[in-house]
Backbone of each chain as ProteinMPNN parsed JSONL, in Angstrom:
{"seq_chain_A": "MLILSRKVNEKIMIGDDVAISIIEIRGDQVKIGVDAPRSVKVFRREVFDAIMAENKAAAESAVTFPPVDLGAEREKV", "coords_chain_A": {"N_chain_A": [[85.956, 68.086, 95.009], [87.15, 66.391, 97.815], [85.315, 65.465, 100.579], [85.429, 65.021, 104.008], [84.174, 63.781, 107.099], [85.123, 64.565, 110.384], [85.922, 63.951, 113.815], [86.741, 65.61, 116.946], [90.161, 65.28, 117.717], [90.535, 63.376, 115.764], [92.218, 62.468, 112.692], [93.464, 63.497, 109.44], [95.235, 62.126, 106.789], [97.504, 63.366, 104.43], [99.009, 62.286, 101.713], [102.119, 60.674, 102.575], [103.316, 62.013, 104.631], [102.002, 64.213, 105.711], [99.934, 65.302, 108.216], [96.743, 66.169, 109.305], [95.166, 67.431, 112.085], [92.196, 67.595, 114.017], [91.875, 69.743, 116.505], [90.263, 71.228, 118.262], [86.866, 72.185, 118.55], [84.881, 74.949, 118.497], [81.995, 76.623, 118.613], [81.728, 78.427, 115.646], [84.325, 78.038, 115.01], [87.26, 76.267, 114.211], [89.969, 74.552, 115.523], [92.933, 73.667, 114.111], [95.494, 71.288, 113.689], [98.589, 71.021, 112.054], [100.786, 68.715, 110.878], [103.709, 68.567, 109.26], [106.425, 68.041, 106.948], [109.263, 70.299, 106.873], [109.583, 71.197, 104.323], [107.107, 71.472, 103.278], [104.915, 74.021, 102.696], [102.886, 75.852, 104.837], [100.22, 77.947, 105.017], [97.916, 80.477, 106.134], [95.145, 81.01, 104.098], [94.313, 83.651, 103.706], [96.606, 85.212, 103.789], [97.923, 84.812, 101.368], [95.89, 85.765, 99.69], [95.833, 88.453, 100.446], [98.356, 89.376, 99.643], [98.233, 88.898, 96.932], [96.117, 90.611, 96.225], [97.296, 93.036, 96.848], [99.451, 93.085, 95.072], [98.017, 93.391, 92.723], [96.873, 95.902, 93.162], [99.209, 97.386, 93.255], [100.101, 97.147, 90.639], [98.287, 98.731, 89.397], [99.145, 101.175, 90.014], [99.769, 104.738, 90.061], [101.695, 106.341, 87.502], [103.153, 108.507, 87.973], [105.344, 109.769, 90.367], [104.839, 110.607, 93.814], [105.994, 113.65, 95.42], [108.273, 112.662, 97.166], [110.987, 112.31, 99.47], [113.342, 110.111, 100.187], [115.788, 110.34, 101.097], [117.875, 108.835, 100.086], [119.893, 107.061, 97.689], [119.569, 105.04, 94.74], [120.876, 101.707, 94.728], [123.385, 100.331, 92.627], [122.309, 97.831, 90.572]], "CA_chain_A": [[86.603, 68.174, 96.313], [86.88, 65.296, 98.748], [84.829, 65.992, 101.863], [85.46, 63.997, 105.047], [83.728, 64.224, 108.429], [86.072, 64.179, 111.422], [85.613, 64.401, 115.178], [87.913, 66.124, 117.654], [91.27, 64.329, 117.889], [90.736, 62.519, 114.592], [93.183, 63.057, 111.757], [93.432, 63.194, 108.006], [96.592, 62.057, 106.231], [97.657, 63.769, 103.027], [100.259, 61.632, 101.339], [102.712, 59.88, 103.647], [103.931, 62.744, 105.732], [101.259, 65.384, 106.189], [98.784, 64.909, 109.031], [95.903, 67.285, 109.754], [94.384, 66.986, 113.25], [91.179, 68.509, 114.534], [92.265, 69.91, 117.902], [89.162, 71.745, 119.073], [85.775, 72.819, 117.8], [84.14, 75.811, 119.408], [81.118, 77.467, 117.81], [82.026, 78.32, 114.211], [85.769, 78.016, 114.841], [87.897, 74.959, 114.349], [91.413, 74.636, 115.708], [93.486, 72.58, 113.298], [96.939, 71.091, 113.797], [99.189, 70.507, 110.817], [102.113, 68.116, 111.014], [104.217, 68.408, 107.896], [107.859, 68.319, 106.852], [109.567, 71.716, 106.672], [109.514, 71.54, 102.899], [105.721, 71.755, 102.905], [104.568, 75.337, 103.23], [101.514, 75.931, 105.344], [99.853, 79.345, 105.263], [96.503, 80.838, 106.078], [94.807, 81.435, 102.744], [94.164, 85.116, 103.642], [97.905, 85.844, 103.563], [98.091, 84.792, 99.918], [94.905, 86.65, 99.074], [96.219, 89.845, 100.708], [99.508, 89.725, 98.803], [97.742, 88.925, 95.556], [95.332, 91.839, 96.057], [98.216, 94.177, 96.871], [100.172, 93.067, 93.791], [97.118, 93.964, 91.705], [96.778, 97.344, 93.433], [100.496, 97.983, 92.889], [100.182, 97.191, 89.172], [97.414, 99.832, 88.968], [99.733, 102.398, 90.55], [100.008, 105.91, 89.231], [103.044, 106.31, 86.944], [103.824, 109.69, 88.498], [105.713, 109.604, 91.765], [104.612, 111.753, 94.687], [107.276, 114.305, 95.706], [108.833, 112.186, 98.442], [112.447, 112.234, 99.501], [113.737, 109.115, 101.188], [117.157, 110.658, 101.509], [118.791, 107.752, 99.694], [120.042, 106.828, 96.255], [119.513, 103.634, 94.325], [122.108, 100.935, 94.576], [123.531, 99.828, 91.257], [122.065, 96.368, 90.585]], "C_chain_A": [[86.184, 66.979, 97.174], [86.442, 65.9, 100.084], [84.767, 64.853, 102.874], [84.92, 64.573, 106.342], [84.714, 63.708, 109.467], [85.588, 64.672, 112.775], [86.897, 64.952, 115.797], [88.89, 64.977, 117.899], [91.438, 63.339, 116.729], [91.622, 63.245, 113.59], [92.837, 62.736, 110.311], [94.882, 63.123, 107.555], [96.549, 62.536, 104.79], [99.015, 63.246, 102.596], [100.798, 60.884, 102.555], [103.107, 60.713, 104.849], [103.232, 64.027, 106.154], [100.03, 64.893, 106.951], [98.052, 66.155, 109.5], [95.078, 66.76, 110.934], [93.35, 68.037, 113.603], [91.439, 68.598, 116.042], [91.069, 70.294, 118.768], [88.1, 72.347, 118.163], [84.988, 73.654, 118.797], [83.318, 76.774, 118.563], [81.462, 77.297, 116.338], [83.537, 78.322, 113.965], [86.335, 76.634, 115.067], [89.383, 75.181, 114.528], [92.026, 73.413, 115.032], [94.99, 72.485, 113.516], [97.467, 70.515, 112.493], [100.57, 69.975, 111.135], [102.627, 67.859, 109.618], [105.713, 68.63, 107.892], [108.087, 69.798, 106.551], [109.414, 72.155, 105.224], [108.08, 71.836, 102.444], [105.327, 73.08, 103.54], [103.113, 75.359, 103.65], [101.228, 77.391, 105.676], [98.35, 79.449, 105.418], [96.259, 81.391, 104.676], [94.761, 82.972, 102.637], [95.478, 85.818, 103.337], [98.179, 85.925, 102.063], [97.168, 85.783, 99.237], [95.305, 88.107, 99.244], [97.374, 90.262, 99.8], [99.09, 89.823, 97.333], [96.987, 90.223, 95.276], [96.255, 93.055, 96.011], [99.047, 94.232, 95.595], [99.317, 93.715, 92.704], [97.001, 95.468, 91.888], [98.062, 98.042, 92.997], [100.617, 98.122, 91.376], [99.294, 98.302, 88.603], [97.979, 101.186, 89.398], [99.82, 103.525, 89.529], [101.452, 105.83, 88.715], [103.863, 107.494, 87.477], [104.105, 109.508, 89.991], [105.308, 110.828, 92.578], [105.969, 112.364, 95.052], [107.834, 113.894, 97.06], [110.353, 112.117, 98.33], [112.828, 111.248, 100.602], [115.169, 109.341, 101.648], [118.151, 109.568, 101.159], [118.809, 107.617, 98.18], [119.893, 105.34, 95.974], [120.885, 102.996, 94.385], [122.182, 100.507, 93.121], [123.308, 98.319, 91.307], [122.021, 95.778, 89.187]], "O_chain_A": [[85.008, 66.619, 97.239], [87.135, 66.751, 100.643], [84.124, 63.834, 102.624], [85.18, 65.735, 106.656], [85.099, 62.539, 109.432], [84.916, 65.7, 112.862], [87.989, 64.785, 115.253], [88.496, 63.861, 118.24], [92.384, 62.552, 116.72], [91.76, 64.468, 113.629], [92.043, 61.844, 110.01], [95.679, 63.99, 107.913], [95.663, 62.156, 104.024], [100.05, 63.717, 103.068], [100.042, 60.506, 103.451], [103.222, 60.194, 105.96], [103.809, 64.839, 106.877], [99.196, 64.167, 106.41], [98.663, 67.085, 110.027], [94.373, 65.76, 110.8], [93.61, 69.235, 113.496], [91.241, 67.621, 116.765], [90.881, 69.759, 119.861], [88.413, 72.944, 117.133], [84.494, 73.146, 119.804], [83.869, 77.638, 117.881], [81.489, 76.178, 115.826], [83.984, 78.577, 112.847], [85.942, 75.923, 115.991], [89.996, 75.925, 113.762], [91.678, 72.274, 115.344], [95.681, 73.503, 113.524], [96.855, 69.624, 111.904], [101.43, 70.716, 111.612], [102.073, 67.048, 108.876], [106.228, 69.343, 108.753], [107.198, 70.471, 106.03], [109.15, 73.322, 104.935], [107.866, 72.381, 101.362], [105.394, 73.246, 104.758], [102.227, 74.936, 102.907], [101.905, 77.995, 106.508], [97.601, 78.62, 104.903], [97.071, 82.147, 104.143], [95.125, 83.531, 101.602], [95.492, 86.878, 102.712], [98.607, 86.96, 101.552], [97.57, 86.534, 98.348], [95.149, 88.91, 98.324], [97.375, 91.365, 99.254], [99.532, 90.707, 96.599], [97.182, 90.857, 94.239], [96.032, 93.987, 95.239], [99.32, 95.319, 95.086], [99.813, 94.481, 91.878], [97.024, 96.225, 90.918], [98.025, 99.141, 92.443], [101.172, 99.104, 90.884], [99.507, 98.763, 87.482], [97.356, 102.223, 89.168], [99.927, 103.304, 88.323], [102.33, 105.313, 89.406], [105.093, 107.484, 87.438], [103.222, 109.143, 90.768], [105.417, 111.957, 92.099], [106.987, 111.675, 95.001], [107.861, 114.695, 97.993], [110.916, 111.898, 97.257], [112.658, 111.523, 101.79], [115.686, 108.608, 102.491], [119.155, 109.391, 101.849], [117.867, 108.005, 97.489], [120.069, 104.5, 96.856], [121.908, 103.634, 94.134], [121.156, 100.34, 92.462], [124.032, 97.606, 92.003], [121.826, 94.572, 89.032]]}, "seq_chain_B": "MRINTKPYGAIEVDERQRISFPHGLLGFEKFQDYVLLDAERQPFYWLQSVEVERVAFVLVNPFLFRPDYELDIDDIDLAEIRIDDPEEALIFSIVTIPADGSPMTANLQGPLVINKEQRLARQAVLTDPRWKTRHDIVAELASAKKAPC", "coords_chain_B": {"N_chain_B": [[117.707, 94.756, 73.189], [114.372, 95.605, 72.454], [111.698, 96.926, 74.223], [108.247, 97.463, 75.281], [107.373, 99.754, 77.705], [105.708, 100.581, 80.796], [106.304, 103.021, 82.22], [107.989, 104.456, 80.411], [107.36, 104.086, 77.736], [108.287, 102.731, 74.507], [111.438, 101.366, 74.788], [114.998, 100.742, 74.673], [116.469, 97.972, 76.178], [118.96, 96.393, 78.211], [120.266, 93.091, 78.114], [121.378, 92.406, 80.523], [119.789, 93.587, 82.388], [117.726, 91.953, 82.844], [115.443, 89.938, 84.742], [114.369, 86.916, 86.012], [111.37, 85.434, 87.046], [110.56, 82.452, 87.953], [108.101, 81.49, 88.935], [106.475, 83.593, 88.598], [104.673, 86.482, 89.946], [102.5, 86.608, 92.82], [99.248, 86.23, 91.706], [100.027, 87.105, 89.277], [101.035, 85.045, 87.76], [101.469, 84.262, 85.156], [103.347, 85.927, 84.067], [106.71, 86.01, 83.712], [109.106, 87.012, 82.92], [111.103, 89.768, 83.397], [112.393, 93.16, 83.442], [114.7, 95.211, 85.232], [114.426, 98.537, 85.895], [115.648, 101.891, 86.272], [113.817, 104.169, 88.208], [112.234, 107.387, 87.602], [112.359, 108.841, 89.867], [114.516, 108.953, 92.653], [114.741, 106.734, 95.477], [113.825, 104.746, 93.75], [112.814, 101.865, 91.751], [111.734, 100.35, 88.664], [110.027, 97.379, 88.048], [109.613, 95.799, 85.244], [107.472, 94.033, 83.134], [108.58, 92.04, 80.456], [107.002, 91.086, 78.519], [104.38, 92.22, 78.65], [103.254, 95.435, 78.539], [101.622, 96.849, 80.452], [102.034, 95.484, 82.798], [103.769, 96.234, 85.392], [105.82, 97.168, 88.118], [106.498, 99.257, 90.908], [109.471, 99.391, 92.738], [111.19, 99.279, 95.919], [113.937, 99.567, 98.191], [113.365, 98.066, 101.15], [114.68, 98.398, 103.573], [115.48, 100.98, 103.749], [113.471, 102.54, 104.86], [112.563, 100.982, 106.905], [114.611, 100.075, 109.014], [114.566, 98.055, 110.802], [113.551, 95.871, 109.568], [112.985, 92.424, 109.032], [113.548, 89.285, 107.526], [112.337, 86.064, 107.308], [113.097, 83.581, 105.475], [112.263, 80.652, 103.803], [114.556, 77.928, 103.384], [114.08, 76.359, 101.229], [112.75, 77.988, 99.419], [114.834, 79.716, 98.901], [116.708, 78.0, 97.79], [115.465, 77.395, 95.447], [115.85, 79.657, 93.903], [118.474, 79.469, 93.717], [120.124, 80.431, 95.833], [122.569, 80.28, 98.23], [123.882, 81.703, 100.06], [123.01, 84.366, 102.074], [124.069, 86.822, 101.354], [124.026, 86.903, 98.621], [121.584, 87.694, 97.954], [119.109, 90.027, 96.963], [116.892, 92.307, 98.248], [113.639, 93.462, 97.726], [110.775, 95.612, 98.068], [107.441, 95.76, 96.903], [105.858, 98.627, 95.688], [102.944, 100.565, 96.203], [101.331, 103.118, 94.569], [98.789, 105.02, 95.147], [96.209, 106.135, 92.935], [94.542, 108.12, 93.806], [95.965, 109.871, 95.313], [96.47, 109.25, 97.949], [98.734, 108.147, 100.623], [101.849, 106.666, 99.492], [102.53, 103.203, 99.615], [104.302, 100.309, 100.912], [104.752, 96.854, 100.331], [105.471, 94.736, 102.754], [104.997, 92.215, 103.453], [105.036, 90.477, 101.369], [107.774, 90.206, 100.116], [110.209, 90.717, 97.436], [112.678, 88.5, 96.458], [115.805, 88.437, 95.145], [118.213, 86.788, 93.231], [121.212, 88.073, 92.84], [123.383, 87.551, 91.097], [122.582, 85.451, 89.367], [120.213, 86.367, 88.431], [117.684, 85.437, 89.142], [114.489, 85.172, 90.615], [111.984, 85.395, 93.268], [108.727, 85.816, 94.735], [108.403, 86.092, 98.121], [106.578, 84.823, 100.969], [105.804, 86.145, 103.96], [105.331, 85.227, 107.372], [105.437, 86.511, 109.76], [103.687, 88.551, 111.937], [104.264, 91.272, 112.099], [104.756, 92.31, 109.615], [103.077, 93.776, 107.01], [100.834, 94.207, 104.168], [100.578, 96.841, 103.481], [102.548, 99.364, 104.15], [103.037, 102.583, 105.204], [105.263, 104.449, 103.596], [106.521, 107.016, 103.86], [105.653, 107.9, 106.388], [106.684, 105.87, 108.036], [109.354, 106.097, 107.585], [109.811, 108.562, 108.774], [109.298, 107.914, 111.481], [111.307, 106.067, 111.869], [113.528, 107.642, 111.735], [113.257, 109.152, 113.999], [113.469, 107.293, 116.008], [115.83, 106.028, 118.388], [119.064, 104.868, 117.432]], "CA_chain_B": [[116.324, 94.288, 73.117], [113.468, 96.734, 72.575], [110.428, 96.512, 74.832], [107.313, 98.527, 75.631], [107.332, 99.873, 79.158], [104.63, 101.414, 81.337], [106.705, 104.404, 82.508], [108.794, 105.169, 79.413], [107.03, 103.703, 76.371], [109.233, 101.775, 73.911], [112.842, 101.697, 75.052], [115.993, 99.686, 74.501], [117.01, 97.523, 77.462], [120.111, 95.502, 78.134], [120.035, 91.73, 78.617], [121.822, 92.313, 81.918], [118.744, 94.125, 83.269], [116.652, 90.955, 82.938], [115.264, 89.14, 85.95], [113.348, 85.926, 85.739], [110.584, 84.906, 88.164], [110.019, 81.199, 87.411], [106.699, 81.301, 89.326], [105.761, 84.866, 88.497], [104.295, 87.063, 91.233], [101.158, 86.135, 93.181], [98.229, 86.889, 90.898], [100.629, 87.421, 87.971], [101.854, 83.854, 87.529], [101.774, 84.101, 83.727], [104.432, 86.819, 83.653], [107.908, 85.502, 84.388], [110.303, 87.723, 82.464], [111.047, 91.197, 83.726], [113.65, 93.916, 83.488], [114.767, 96.173, 86.323], [114.753, 99.854, 85.34], [115.694, 102.993, 87.234], [112.643, 105.044, 88.141], [112.68, 108.772, 87.452], [112.627, 109.378, 91.199], [115.346, 108.159, 93.557], [115.644, 105.637, 95.126], [112.911, 103.697, 93.29], [113.059, 101.116, 90.518], [110.574, 99.717, 88.035], [110.134, 95.998, 87.588], [108.751, 95.863, 84.065], [107.328, 92.787, 82.372], [109.113, 92.122, 79.096], [105.946, 90.699, 77.574], [103.172, 93.051, 78.666], [103.572, 96.797, 78.955], [100.923, 97.355, 81.646], [102.471, 94.752, 83.99], [104.988, 96.875, 85.889], [105.713, 97.421, 89.553], [107.522, 100.126, 91.49], [110.16, 98.698, 93.825], [112.045, 100.07, 96.793], [114.677, 98.828, 99.207], [112.567, 98.29, 102.359], [115.527, 98.739, 104.726], [115.648, 102.43, 103.779], [112.5, 103.168, 105.775], [112.376, 100.072, 108.03], [115.911, 99.454, 109.325], [114.317, 96.882, 111.654], [112.907, 94.819, 108.761], [113.616, 91.097, 109.096], [112.867, 88.296, 106.693], [112.644, 84.67, 107.577], [112.711, 82.939, 104.217], [112.529, 79.226, 103.698], [115.7, 77.461, 102.607], [113.588, 75.779, 99.969], [112.524, 79.122, 98.52], [116.144, 80.244, 98.507], [117.335, 77.013, 96.917], [114.802, 77.476, 94.155], [116.492, 80.699, 93.099], [119.898, 79.109, 93.815], [120.855, 81.256, 96.791], [122.927, 79.568, 99.455], [124.444, 82.675, 100.984], [122.108, 85.533, 102.059], [124.753, 87.942, 100.692], [123.727, 86.878, 97.18], [120.19, 88.087, 97.756], [118.73, 91.427, 96.914], [115.508, 92.321, 98.731], [112.843, 94.625, 97.346], [109.341, 95.608, 98.344], [106.614, 96.351, 95.848], [105.252, 99.877, 96.15], [101.662, 100.96, 95.613], [101.118, 104.574, 94.548], [97.364, 105.134, 94.822], [95.914, 107.2, 91.975], [93.788, 109.18, 94.476], [96.858, 110.752, 96.05], [96.763, 108.815, 99.325], [100.176, 107.875, 100.744], [102.414, 105.479, 98.856], [102.772, 102.149, 100.603], [105.15, 99.204, 100.472], [104.304, 95.535, 100.773], [106.566, 94.054, 103.45], [104.608, 90.826, 103.72], [105.378, 89.674, 100.188], [108.968, 90.809, 99.509], [110.846, 90.043, 96.306], [114.041, 88.067, 96.746], [116.456, 88.301, 93.833], [119.592, 86.312, 93.158], [121.889, 89.147, 92.112], [124.257, 87.054, 90.035], [121.912, 84.621, 88.361], [119.025, 87.085, 87.989], [116.509, 84.613, 89.393], [113.803, 85.799, 91.74], [110.641, 84.949, 93.608], [108.046, 86.578, 95.783], [108.29, 85.288, 99.343], [105.407, 85.106, 101.807], [106.262, 86.155, 105.349], [104.232, 84.955, 108.304], [105.604, 87.386, 110.917], [102.561, 89.5, 111.904], [104.701, 92.678, 112.021], [104.875, 92.766, 108.225], [101.773, 93.845, 106.348], [100.913, 94.507, 102.733], [100.59, 98.294, 103.226], [103.283, 100.192, 105.105], [103.165, 103.964, 104.734], [106.717, 104.62, 103.49], [106.973, 108.309, 104.374], [105.397, 107.933, 107.836], [107.577, 104.954, 108.753], [110.697, 106.677, 107.497], [109.846, 109.61, 109.794], [109.46, 107.343, 112.829], [112.624, 105.404, 111.957], [114.54, 108.705, 111.981], [113.099, 109.6, 115.382], [113.876, 106.222, 116.937], [117.276, 105.988, 118.605], [119.687, 103.737, 116.75]], "C_chain_B": [[115.394, 95.479, 73.337], [112.147, 96.254, 73.177], [109.547, 97.736, 75.108], [107.183, 98.575, 77.144], [106.203, 100.804, 79.589], [105.131, 102.841, 81.601], [107.321, 105.145, 81.324], [108.418, 104.868, 77.961], [108.069, 102.727, 75.834], [110.666, 102.23, 74.17], [113.725, 100.472, 74.8], [116.484, 99.277, 75.886], [118.119, 96.503, 77.22], [119.728, 94.133, 78.689], [120.376, 91.616, 80.103], [120.804, 92.884, 82.895], [117.645, 93.096, 83.525], [116.652, 90.232, 84.274], [114.134, 88.166, 85.667], [112.69, 85.433, 87.029], [109.941, 83.613, 87.674], [108.56, 80.93, 87.798], [105.88, 82.58, 89.175], [105.565, 85.49, 89.867], [102.886, 86.57, 91.539], [100.101, 86.942, 92.424], [98.722, 87.243, 89.504], [101.525, 86.26, 87.529], [102.275, 83.7, 86.069], [102.995, 84.902, 83.292], [105.699, 86.478, 84.421], [109.177, 86.25, 84.006], [110.157, 89.217, 82.662], [112.401, 91.847, 83.468], [113.543, 94.902, 84.653], [115.246, 97.499, 85.742], [114.86, 100.873, 86.467], [114.417, 103.814, 87.079], [113.136, 106.479, 88.029], [112.983, 109.387, 88.813], [113.499, 108.415, 91.998], [114.541, 107.844, 94.812], [114.855, 104.445, 94.547], [113.379, 103.04, 91.982], [111.701, 100.739, 89.922], [110.934, 98.277, 87.723], [109.112, 95.883, 86.466], [108.696, 94.502, 83.377], [107.841, 93.014, 80.956], [107.989, 91.901, 78.086], [104.799, 91.698, 77.487], [103.465, 94.401, 79.32], [102.918, 97.207, 80.28], [101.321, 96.608, 82.917], [103.826, 95.302, 84.439], [104.761, 97.268, 87.336], [106.833, 98.37, 89.983], [108.146, 99.36, 92.652], [110.994, 99.667, 94.649], [112.782, 99.124, 97.743], [113.99, 99.087, 100.556], [113.392, 98.727, 103.569], [115.752, 100.252, 104.827], [114.674, 103.101, 104.745], [112.15, 102.261, 106.944], [113.695, 99.366, 108.328], [115.744, 98.193, 110.186], [113.68, 95.719, 110.883], [113.695, 93.517, 108.835], [112.831, 90.133, 108.229], [113.324, 86.904, 107.08], [112.165, 83.893, 106.35], [113.185, 81.497, 104.213], [113.771, 78.893, 102.891], [115.258, 76.929, 101.244], [113.329, 76.877, 98.941], [113.844, 79.662, 98.008], [116.828, 79.293, 97.527], [116.748, 77.105, 95.506], [115.394, 78.575, 93.271], [118.014, 80.634, 93.285], [120.71, 80.062, 94.687], [121.27, 80.372, 97.956], [123.58, 80.486, 100.475], [123.551, 83.923, 100.914], [122.72, 86.767, 101.381], [124.425, 88.031, 99.199], [122.343, 87.434, 96.887], [120.015, 89.596, 97.79], [117.251, 91.444, 97.304], [114.815, 93.613, 98.299], [111.411, 94.471, 97.831], [108.628, 96.249, 97.17], [105.864, 97.54, 96.437], [103.915, 100.096, 95.439], [101.553, 102.475, 95.703], [99.66, 104.791, 94.152], [97.1, 106.336, 93.916], [95.189, 108.36, 92.646], [94.668, 110.076, 95.354], [97.091, 110.347, 97.501], [98.193, 108.274, 99.393], [100.631, 106.61, 100.019], [102.779, 104.462, 99.933], [103.661, 101.068, 100.017], [104.642, 97.912, 101.093], [105.478, 94.799, 101.42], [106.217, 92.596, 103.746], [104.974, 89.902, 102.554], [106.585, 90.242, 99.465], [109.458, 90.031, 98.281], [112.284, 89.729, 96.685], [114.696, 87.751, 95.415], [117.87, 87.77, 94.01], [120.335, 87.269, 92.223], [122.663, 88.65, 90.896], [123.481, 86.356, 88.936], [120.603, 85.229, 87.869], [117.77, 86.234, 88.072], [115.816, 85.188, 90.614], [112.48, 85.128, 92.051], [110.047, 85.881, 94.647], [107.89, 85.661, 96.982], [107.015, 85.688, 100.079], [105.882, 85.025, 103.246], [105.079, 85.952, 106.287], [104.335, 85.793, 109.576], [104.524, 88.477, 110.883], [102.969, 90.972, 111.874], [104.639, 93.199, 110.592], [103.571, 92.626, 107.487], [101.956, 94.173, 104.863], [100.958, 96.017, 102.465], [101.277, 99.066, 104.349], [103.461, 101.572, 104.48], [104.659, 104.344, 104.763], [107.193, 105.912, 104.162], [106.799, 108.385, 105.895], [106.383, 107.046, 108.582], [109.032, 105.406, 108.662], [110.86, 107.743, 108.582], [110.014, 109.004, 111.19], [110.779, 106.598, 112.97], [113.711, 106.424, 112.275], [114.489, 109.183, 113.416], [113.639, 108.581, 116.378], [115.375, 106.233, 117.141], [117.871, 104.739, 117.968], [120.389, 102.806, 117.762]], "O_chain_B": [[115.581, 96.264, 74.267], [111.552, 95.29, 72.696], [110.021, 98.871, 75.162], [106.916, 97.56, 77.787], [105.797, 101.697, 78.845], [104.442, 103.794, 81.236], [107.186, 106.366, 81.241], [109.086, 105.346, 77.044], [108.671, 101.976, 76.602], [111.051, 103.343, 73.811], [113.252, 99.337, 74.727], [116.871, 100.13, 76.684], [118.191, 95.855, 76.176], [118.947, 94.042, 79.636], [119.761, 90.847, 80.841], [120.935, 92.692, 84.104], [116.741, 93.334, 84.325], [117.699, 89.952, 84.857], [113.081, 88.542, 85.151], [113.374, 85.061, 87.982], [108.885, 83.657, 87.043], [107.853, 80.223, 87.08], [104.72, 82.63, 89.584], [106.206, 85.087, 90.837], [102.158, 86.161, 90.635], [100.067, 88.171, 92.494], [97.933, 87.635, 88.644], [102.617, 86.463, 86.998], [103.303, 83.09, 85.772], [103.61, 84.597, 82.27], [105.754, 86.638, 85.64], [110.2, 86.139, 84.681], [109.222, 89.845, 82.166], [113.415, 91.169, 83.298], [112.457, 95.36, 85.009], [116.332, 97.579, 85.169], [114.22, 100.718, 87.507], [113.99, 104.115, 85.965], [114.296, 106.77, 88.319], [113.763, 110.334, 88.914], [113.251, 107.209, 92.017], [113.698, 108.66, 95.185], [115.177, 103.288, 94.818], [114.199, 103.575, 91.236], [110.668, 100.803, 90.589], [112.011, 97.992, 87.2], [107.904, 95.87, 86.705], [109.726, 93.899, 83.077], [107.57, 94.044, 80.339], [108.003, 92.433, 76.975], [104.301, 91.993, 76.4], [103.865, 94.485, 80.481], [103.558, 97.829, 81.128], [100.981, 97.051, 84.013], [104.877, 94.899, 83.941], [103.659, 97.65, 87.73], [107.958, 98.295, 89.489], [107.437, 98.754, 93.455], [111.439, 100.71, 94.171], [112.307, 98.031, 98.051], [114.028, 100.211, 101.056], [112.864, 99.354, 104.487], [116.168, 100.747, 105.874], [115.006, 104.107, 105.372], [111.503, 102.709, 107.89], [113.888, 98.211, 107.95], [116.656, 97.373, 110.286], [113.315, 94.704, 111.476], [114.92, 93.513, 108.716], [111.6, 90.163, 108.202], [114.516, 86.61, 107.167], [110.979, 83.592, 106.213], [114.321, 81.175, 104.562], [114.02, 79.492, 101.845], [115.975, 77.04, 100.25], [113.639, 76.728, 97.759], [113.97, 80.023, 96.838], [117.448, 79.727, 96.557], [117.448, 76.915, 94.511], [115.437, 78.443, 92.048], [118.731, 81.604, 93.045], [121.825, 80.451, 94.339], [120.415, 79.772, 98.608], [123.804, 80.093, 101.62], [123.35, 84.48, 99.835], [122.001, 87.641, 100.897], [124.533, 89.097, 98.592], [121.969, 87.624, 95.73], [120.677, 90.317, 98.535], [116.452, 90.685, 96.756], [115.342, 94.709, 98.485], [110.902, 93.361, 97.986], [109.147, 97.162, 96.528], [105.312, 97.467, 97.535], [103.779, 99.846, 94.241], [101.67, 103.048, 96.786], [99.324, 104.753, 92.968], [97.679, 107.407, 94.095], [95.208, 109.475, 92.124], [94.156, 110.945, 96.06], [97.83, 111.024, 98.216], [98.799, 107.976, 98.363], [99.902, 105.621, 99.941], [103.268, 104.812, 101.008], [103.767, 100.919, 98.8], [104.168, 97.89, 102.229], [106.366, 94.301, 100.728], [107.055, 91.838, 104.235], [105.192, 88.705, 102.737], [106.463, 90.711, 98.334], [109.159, 88.849, 98.117], [113.013, 90.593, 97.172], [114.215, 86.913, 94.652], [118.627, 88.258, 94.849], [120.127, 87.281, 91.01], [122.609, 89.241, 89.817], [123.675, 86.615, 87.748], [119.953, 84.668, 86.986], [116.905, 86.291, 87.198], [116.476, 85.642, 91.548], [111.922, 84.399, 91.231], [110.75, 86.623, 95.333], [107.314, 84.578, 96.874], [106.45, 86.755, 99.839], [106.312, 83.967, 103.705], [103.975, 86.437, 106.036], [103.412, 85.787, 110.39], [104.445, 89.24, 109.92], [102.124, 91.838, 111.65], [104.486, 94.402, 110.378], [103.023, 91.533, 107.346], [103.068, 94.384, 104.38], [101.326, 96.442, 101.37], [100.663, 99.379, 105.369], [103.971, 101.704, 103.368], [105.235, 104.535, 105.833], [108.15, 105.901, 104.938], [107.681, 108.87, 106.604], [106.87, 107.424, 109.647], [109.837, 105.129, 109.551], [111.904, 107.826, 109.23], [110.786, 109.521, 111.997], [111.319, 106.504, 114.072], [114.678, 106.13, 112.977], [115.504, 109.569, 113.996], [114.181, 108.929, 117.426], [116.127, 106.425, 116.185], [117.247, 103.677, 117.966], [120.972, 101.795, 117.37]]}, "name": "protein", "num_of_chains": 2, "seq": "MLILSRKVNEKIMIGDDVAISIIEIRGDQVKIGVDAPRSVKVFRREVFDAIMAENKAAAESAVTFPPVDLGAEREKVMRINTKPYGAIEVDERQRISFPHGLLGFEKFQDYVLLDAERQPFYWLQSVEVERVAFVLVNPFLFRPDYELDIDDIDLAEIRIDDPEEALIFSIVTIPADGSPMTANLQGPLVINKEQRLARQAVLTDPRWKTRHDIVAELASAKKAPC"}
């Protein structure tokens, strides 16, 4: 991993069109600005981790359905 | 085509039931070929991996219990599964049925978007804080029924 030290208002460029700015540092929190084209997806890592964890939990699901009635039928797909 | 399934054991499935996830699902990137099966209980489905029996997910149409559900999906994600008109998309949520009997939940933060015609799909990641990974389906259906339309 490349590790760089930056001060507030300094930036890091990733490729030609992604710029990461350090906006503010307060205690153990850093406010980061990301300038990137729309085609570059920027997410907090926790969002991915949460979905991944839920996918795993879903795959461990019981095979037997609880007796719920959603009052709807499947669409033919 | 005969495959081994988690809910039904070895069964014959039709090619037309196949759905391909070129990137897999998050945490299940290795598995890209699935079939969509009817679950024994309405209105659920099974998304069953063609390759591995234990890789199977229960799916539900999220709009049935969250009529207010909204998805803001990147054009790039849609282009990847060759959708240019939202009408071509089929939206499903993955359901978790805990073995300990606690309420079944649906993941509205990571919906599945399927191209109905071309049978291509991907898991989207939503950033809207209203949508979480565990929505209690029965409880939210009850409050949706109470809410005025």
